[in-house]
C-alpha atoms as one frame of an Amber mdcrd trajectory, in Angstrom:
protein
  -1.217 -39.822  15.685   0.812 -37.074  14.372   4.339 -37.646  13.135   6.971
 -35.146  13.806  10.549 -34.932  12.943  13.647 -32.499  12.499  14.823 -31.632
   8.823  17.504 -34.078   8.819  15.356 -36.990  10.397  17.609 -37.668  13.403
  14.746 -36.676  15.778  11.468 -38.482  15.197   8.506 -38.550  17.467   4.694
 -38.919  17.627   1.970 -37.032  19.183  -0.817 -39.408  20.352  -3.736 -36.967
  20.514  -4.731 -33.905  18.822  -3.095 -30.852  20.566  -5.312 -28.746  22.606
  -4.482 -25.404  20.612  -2.504 -23.757  18.038  -1.287 -20.198  18.185   1.208
 -17.802  16.776   4.009 -15.882  18.941   5.417 -12.913  17.432   8.001 -12.064
  19.883  11.498 -11.450  18.685  12.874 -14.861  20.297  10.281 -17.202  18.760
  10.901 -15.540  15.222  14.660 -15.892  15.805  14.372 -19.544  16.516  11.866
 -20.150  13.542   9.126 -21.455  15.745   6.501 -18.754  15.845   3.628 -21.180
  15.329   3.112 -23.624  18.187   0.699 -26.256  19.161   0.224 -27.321  22.951
   0.403 -30.978  23.807   0.149 -32.987  26.875   3.540 -34.640  28.060   1.833
 -38.060  28.024   0.749 -37.716  24.554   4.455 -37.335  23.281   5.970 -40.592
  22.030   9.668 -40.646  21.089  10.822 -42.739  18.254  14.464 -41.825  17.889
  16.994 -38.937  18.400  15.962 -37.439  21.949  19.756 -37.369  22.706  20.026
 -35.022  19.708  17.945 -32.457  21.176  19.726 -29.451  22.651  18.011 -26.960
  25.014  18.774 -23.260  24.838  18.280 -21.601  28.375  17.676 -18.017  28.237
  18.788 -15.330  30.698  16.520 -13.330  32.878  14.019 -12.163  32.615  12.930
 -14.908  30.022  11.725 -17.955  31.634  11.253 -20.600  28.677  13.855 -22.553
  26.914  13.921 -23.433  23.440  14.727 -26.887  21.974  16.406 -27.679  18.797
  18.051 -30.565  16.821  21.755 -30.131  17.578  22.603 -31.730  14.039  20.444
 -29.787  11.788  19.228 -26.824  13.829  15.339 -27.569  13.450  13.480 -25.763
  16.127  11.261 -27.989  18.219   9.553 -25.737  20.695   9.647 -26.922  24.306
   9.761 -30.547  23.511  11.952 -31.608  26.470   9.628 -29.704  28.999   8.939
 -31.585  32.304   5.513 -29.582  32.441   2.181 -31.251  31.981   1.467 -29.474
  28.741   3.893 -27.421  26.655   4.266 -26.162  23.229   5.805 -28.015  20.222
   6.892 -26.066  17.144   4.320 -26.662  14.376   7.057 -26.544  11.830   8.350
 -29.820  12.995   5.016 -31.792  12.344   5.093 -33.914   9.479   1.283 -34.885
   9.306  -1.840 -32.689   9.548  -2.890 -31.550  12.966  -6.613 -30.817  12.372
  -6.299 -27.278  13.992  -6.195 -23.637  12.857  -4.489 -20.767  14.442  -6.454
 -19.755  17.516  -4.486 -16.695  18.802  -1.735 -14.306  18.072   0.412 -13.229
  21.041   3.236 -10.540  21.248   1.865  -8.571  18.187   3.551  -5.537  19.723
   6.863  -7.025  18.616   5.535  -8.204  15.242   7.779  -6.706  12.450   6.014
  -4.556   9.818   6.679  -6.840   6.985   4.657  -9.697   8.417   0.915  -9.416
   7.842  -1.643 -11.441  10.008  -4.121 -12.889   7.664  -6.599 -14.561   9.844
  -9.266 -13.696  12.337  -7.804 -15.175  15.292  -7.543 -12.854  18.536  -4.585
 -10.816  18.846  -2.801  -9.443  22.105   0.238  -7.331  22.469   1.544  -9.739
  25.082   0.765 -13.253  26.240  -2.836 -14.240  26.148
């Protein structure tokens, strides 16, 4: 099991299986919420321990589709942890234990700032994979 939480510890959860993949999004929205590296999990593999009521959802305006979740007490980015989809991304920064994965892709590299260097051999795309 992989444990996860927010910075203040109010939100705590576990992932019951190894995520299917890990990737990094370089779009301006993911960078601004501090959650560029994500892992993809199945909804049935997410077990809440506490604090689901402390999770807020930011819903973007068009043309963006995906909302971003965060702890409303400390602001920790949590990815799409409230998603009703069968699989969805969780912010890797919220994981407390090792995942056993390495970065498998970089997307939206066309939005990557000049100061950030990609230092792995994962495939890159200017937009979504």
